[in-house]
C-alpha positions as CSV (number, residue, x, y, z in Angstrom):
1,X,15.9,98.5,-97.5
2,X,16.3,95.3,-99.4
3,X,18.3,92.8,-97.3
4,X,19.2,90.4,-100.1
5,X,22.8,89.4,-99.3
6,X,23.7,89.4,-103.0
7,X,23.1,93.1,-103.1
8,X,25.3,94.0,-100.1
9,X,28.5,95.9,-101.0
10,X,31.6,93.8,-100.9
11,X,33.7,94.2,-97.8
12,X,36.9,96.1,-98.5
13,X,38.5,95.5,-95.1
14,X,40.9,92.6,-95.0
15,X,39.4,89.5,-93.3
16,X,42.2,89.4,-90.7
17,X,41.3,92.9,-89.7
18,X,37.6,92.1,-89.5
19,X,38.5,89.2,-87.1
20,X,40.9,91.3,-85.0
21,X,38.4,94.1,-84.6
22,X,35.6,91.8,-83.7
23,X,37.7,90.7,-80.7
24,X,37.8,94.4,-79.8
25,X,34.0,94.8,-80.0
26,X,33.8,96.0,-83.6
27,X,31.0,94.2,-85.5
28,X,31.0,94.7,-89.2
29,X,27.9,96.4,-90.6
30,X,26.9,94.0,-93.4
31,X,25.1,96.8,-95.3
32,X,28.4,98.7,-95.8
33,X,31.8,98.1,-97.4
34,X,34.0,99.2,-94.5
35,X,32.0,100.2,-91.5
36,X,31.4,98.7,-88.0
37,X,29.1,99.0,-85.0
38,X,31.2,99.3,-81.9
39,X,30.3,98.0,-78.4
40,X,31.2,100.2,-75.5
41,X,31.3,98.4,-72.2
42,X,29.1,99.8,-69.4
43,X,30.4,97.5,-66.6
44,X,27.1,96.9,-64.8
45,X,24.7,98.6,-67.1
46,X,25.2,102.0,-65.5
47,X,27.3,104.9,-66.7
48,X,27.8,108.5,-65.5
49,X,26.6,111.6,-67.4
50,X,30.3,112.4,-68.3
51,X,30.7,108.9,-69.8
52,X,27.4,109.3,-71.7
53,X,28.6,112.7,-73.0
54,X,31.9,111.0,-74.1
55,X,30.0,108.2,-75.9
56,X,27.8,110.7,-77.6
57,X,30.7,112.8,-78.7
58,X,32.5,109.7,-80.0
59,X,29.4,108.7,-82.0
60,X,29.3,112.1,-83.7
61,X,33.1,112.3,-84.2
62,X,33.8,108.8,-85.4
63,X,30.4,107.3,-86.4
64,X,27.2,108.7,-87.8
65,X,25.9,110.2,-84.5
66,X,23.7,107.2,-83.6
67,X,23.9,104.9,-80.6
68,X,22.1,101.6,-80.2
69,X,21.5,99.8,-76.9
70,X,22.3,96.1,-76.9
71,X,20.3,93.5,-75.1
72,X,23.2,92.9,-72.7
73,X,23.4,96.6,-71.5
74,X,26.2,97.9,-73.7
75,X,26.1,100.9,-75.9
76,X,26.9,100.5,-79.6
77,X,28.3,103.4,-81.6
78,X,26.9,103.0,-85.1
79,X,28.5,103.2,-88.6
80,X,32.2,103.7,-87.7
81,X,34.5,103.6,-90.8
82,X,37.4,101.3,-90.6
83,X,39.8,104.3,-90.7
84,X,38.3,105.6,-87.4
85,X,38.7,102.3,-85.4
86,X,42.0,103.1,-83.7
87,X,41.2,106.8,-83.1
88,X,37.9,105.8,-81.6
89,X,39.5,103.3,-79.2
90,X,42.1,106.0,-78.2
91,X,39.4,108.6,-77.6
92,X,37.3,106.4,-75.4
93,X,40.3,105.3,-73.4
94,X,41.0,109.0,-72.6
95,X,37.5,109.0,-71.0
96,X,38.0,105.8,-69.0
97,X,35.9,103.7,-71.5
98,X,36.7,100.6,-73.5
99,X,35.2,98.6,-76.3
100,X,34.9,94.8,-76.3
101,X,32.3,92.2,-75.1
102,X,32.8,89.6,-77.9
103,X,34.5,86.3,-78.4
104,X,34.8,82.9,-76.6
105,X,35.4,84.5,-73.3
106,X,33.6,85.8,-70.2
107,X,31.1,88.4,-71.5
108,X,30.1,91.6,-69.8
109,X,27.9,91.0,-66.8
110,X,24.2,91.9,-67.0
111,X,22.5,93.3,-63.9
112,X,19.0,94.5,-63.0
113,X,18.5,97.6,-60.9
114,X,17.9,95.6,-57.8
115,X,20.1,98.0,-55.8
116,X,17.5,100.7,-56.1
117,X,14.4,98.7,-57.0
118,X,11.6,98.3,-54.4
119,X,11.8,94.6,-54.8
120,X,15.6,94.2,-54.8
121,X,17.0,91.9,-52.2
122,X,20.8,92.3,-52.9
123,X,23.1,95.1,-54.1
124,X,23.1,94.1,-57.8
125,X,25.2,97.0,-59.1
126,X,28.0,96.4,-56.6
127,X,28.0,92.6,-57.1
128,X,28.0,92.8,-60.9
129,X,30.8,95.4,-60.8
130,X,32.8,93.1,-58.7
131,X,32.2,90.2,-61.0
132,X,33.0,92.4,-64.0
133,X,36.4,93.3,-62.4
134,X,37.3,89.8,-61.4
135,X,36.1,87.8,-64.4
136,X,35.4,90.1,-67.4
137,X,38.6,92.0,-66.9
138,X,40.5,89.5,-64.8
139,X,39.9,86.6,-67.2
140,X,40.0,88.6,-70.4
141,X,43.1,86.7,-71.6
142,X,41.5,83.3,-70.9
143,X,40.1,81.6,-74.0
144,X,37.1,79.5,-73.2
145,X,35.3,76.8,-75.4
146,X,32.6,79.4,-76.1
147,X,31.1,82.6,-74.7
148,X,30.2,82.6,-71.0
149,X,27.4,84.9,-69.8
150,X,26.7,86.0,-66.2
151,X,23.5,87.7,-65.0
152,X,22.7,89.2,-61.6
153,X,19.1,89.6,-60.6
154,X,17.9,91.3,-57.4
155,X,14.8,89.2,-56.8
156,X,12.6,86.3,-58.1
157,X,10.9,88.7,-60.6
158,X,13.8,87.5,-62.9
159,X,14.0,90.7,-65.0
160,X,17.4,89.8,-66.4
161,X,16.5,86.1,-66.9
162,X,19.3,84.6,-64.7
163,X,18.1,81.1,-65.5
164,X,18.8,81.7,-69.2
165,X,22.4,82.6,-68.7
166,X,25.4,80.3,-68.3
167,X,25.3,81.3,-64.6
168,X,22.7,83.4,-63.0
169,X,22.4,84.8,-59.5
170,X,19.1,85.8,-57.8
171,X,18.6,87.6,-54.5
172,X,16.6,85.5,-52.0
173,X,14.8,86.2,-48.7
174,X,13.5,83.0,-47.2
175,X,10.6,83.6,-44.7
176,X,11.0,82.0,-41.3
177,X,7.6,81.9,-39.5
178,X,7.5,82.8,-35.8
179,X,4.0,81.5,-35.0
180,X,4.0,82.6,-31.3
181,X,4.0,86.2,-32.6
182,X,1.4,85.8,-35.4
183,X,-1.9,87.7,-34.8
184,X,-3.7,86.3,-37.9
185,X,-4.0,89.8,-39.5
186,X,-3.8,88.2,-43.0
187,X,-1.6,91.0,-44.4
188,X,1.1,88.5,-45.5
189,X,-1.5,86.5,-47.4
190,X,-2.7,89.6,-49.2
191,X,0.8,90.7,-50.1
192,X,2.0,87.4,-51.5
193,X,2.2,87.8,-55.3
194,X,2.1,84.0,-56.0
195,X,-0.4,83.0,-53.3
196,X,2.0,80.7,-51.4
197,X,1.4,82.5,-48.1
198,X,-1.5,81.1,-46.1
199,X,-3.0,81.1,-42.6
200,X,-3.4,77.6,-41.2
201,X,-5.1,77.3,-37.8
202,X,-4.7,81.1,-37.6
203,X,-0.9,81.1,-38.2
204,X,1.3,82.1,-41.1
205,X,2.8,79.3,-43.3
206,X,4.0,79.2,-46.8
207,X,3.7,76.3,-49.2
208,X,6.4,74.7,-51.5
209,X,5.7,77.3,-54.2
210,X,7.3,80.1,-52.2
211,X,10.0,81.7,-54.3
212,X,11.6,83.7,-51.4
213,X,10.7,87.1,-52.6
214,X,10.4,88.3,-49.0
215,X,7.4,90.6,-49.5
216,X,5.5,88.9,-46.6
217,X,8.4,89.7,-44.3
218,X,8.3,93.4,-44.7
219,X,4.5,93.8,-44.4
220,X,4.1,91.9,-41.1
221,X,3.4,94.6,-38.4
222,X,4.0,92.1,-35.6
223,X,7.4,90.9,-36.8
224,X,6.1,87.3,-36.9
225,X,8.1,86.5,-39.9
226,X,11.9,86.3,-39.6
227,X,14.0,85.7,-42.7
228,X,17.3,84.3,-44.0
229,X,18.8,86.2,-46.9
230,X,20.8,84.5,-49.6
231,X,21.5,83.9,-53.3
232,X,20.0,81.3,-55.6
233,X,22.5,80.3,-58.3
234,X,21.3,78.8,-61.6
235,X,23.8,77.1,-64.0
236,X,23.5,75.9,-67.5
237,X,21.0,78.3,-69.0
238,X,21.2,79.4,-72.6
239,X,19.2,81.8,-74.8
240,X,19.7,81.6,-78.5
241,X,19.2,79.2,-81.4
242,X,18.8,76.4,-78.9
243,X,17.2,77.3,-75.6
244,X,18.2,75.6,-72.3
245,X,16.6,76.2,-69.0
246,X,19.2,76.7,-66.2
247,X,18.8,74.6,-63.1
248,X,19.3,76.0,-59.5
249,X,22.0,74.6,-57.2
250,X,20.3,72.6,-54.5
251,X,21.4,75.0,-51.7
252,X,21.2,78.7,-51.4
253,X,24.5,80.6,-50.9
254,X,24.6,83.0,-48.0
255,X,27.5,85.3,-48.7
256,X,28.9,87.3,-51.6
257,X,32.2,85.5,-51.1
258,X,30.5,82.2,-51.8
259,X,28.9,83.6,-54.9
260,X,32.2,84.9,-56.3
261,X,33.9,81.6,-55.6
262,X,31.1,79.7,-57.3
263,X,31.2,81.9,-60.4
264,X,35.0,81.4,-60.7
265,X,34.6,77.6,-60.2
266,X,32.0,77.6,-63.0
267,X,34.4,79.3,-65.4
268,X,37.2,76.9,-64.4
269,X,34.9,74.0,-64.9
270,X,34.0,75.2,-68.4
271,X,37.6,75.8,-69.2
272,X,38.6,72.3,-68.0
273,X,35.8,70.2,-69.3
274,X,34.3,72.0,-72.3
275,X,35.1,71.1,-75.9
276,X,35.8,73.9,-78.4
277,X,32.6,75.4,-79.7
278,X,30.5,73.8,-76.9
279,X,28.3,76.0,-74.7
280,X,28.3,75.7,-70.9
281,X,24.8,74.2,-70.9
282,X,26.0,71.4,-73.1
283,X,28.9,70.6,-70.8
284,X,26.6,70.5,-67.8
285,X,24.2,68.2,-69.7
286,X,27.0,65.9,-70.9
287,X,28.7,65.6,-67.5
288,X,25.4,65.6,-65.6
289,X,23.9,68.3,-63.3
290,X,24.6,66.3,-60.1
291,X,28.3,65.8,-60.9
292,X,28.7,69.4,-62.0
293,X,27.0,70.7,-58.8
294,X,29.3,68.5,-56.7
295,X,32.4,70.1,-58.4
296,X,31.0,73.6,-58.0
297,X,30.3,73.1,-54.3
298,X,33.7,71.8,-53.5
299,X,37.0,73.7,-53.8
300,X,38.9,71.2,-56.0
301,X,38.6,73.4,-59.1
302,X,40.1,76.4,-57.3
303,X,42.9,74.2,-56.0
304,X,43.7,73.3,-59.7
305,X,43.2,76.8,-61.0
306,X,46.8,77.4,-62.2
307,X,46.8,74.0,-63.9
308,X,43.5,74.6,-65.6
309,X,44.4,78.1,-66.8
310,X,47.7,76.8,-68.4
């Protein structure tokens, strides 16, 4: 197909309707005059077989029968005529599904399969569902300076690239050596994927490159490595036309409640200090990481929540 814009058919849908539908997850197909690709939210990247059947039926009934997967774990029903927009929304609602995921708002949460993955250190599906309910749904009416993306990763393998999201959460397991129990078997050294585990004077130690994946903990047959579980939180990442590497908060968080509060404080910070059209990464850069971190680790933003949301 020739993608010369001059050869695209002219859009026959009023611009006001194109804008309204985009807010509902309907993205106009530029190669057509009146058709849209429609995003169906999957909450945490996981859907039931009944929901999949409903999406498939909707694709056949209201689109061209094709479904695309987006990079942020939503399903996109392809080639939906403008006339089918409202009937599609009503059909999906009957099956407990909704369209959306666009606009200058909190976007659908992306999660890896850390809940079931052999390397997962946290329940990523449960945490991402909670964040979806509290912030994608709970903050849906809150206009932000720009889109705000959240990612939940189960371990330092970083499969969902948490440090390239506005805020990213990574499960952590910090090894705590118990040298009096160490028998110098060397299994921890062999298991360490980044070679930070070592034996020094016959005892287990890890150097500063340790990323808290916790693999050494589970292989020690003598329980000579204790651990502290937690969450590393990155802020100010961005993937797109201009890439920004997120930076981790200086301290690990040790409860899901702390994580939830920190995410909410980040959204409130963005709402309070961001300029229209400015990404979260730019706000962090403008105000400074240290000052941003200071605000995210205090509760001042939560105390001003009602004022900020007005």
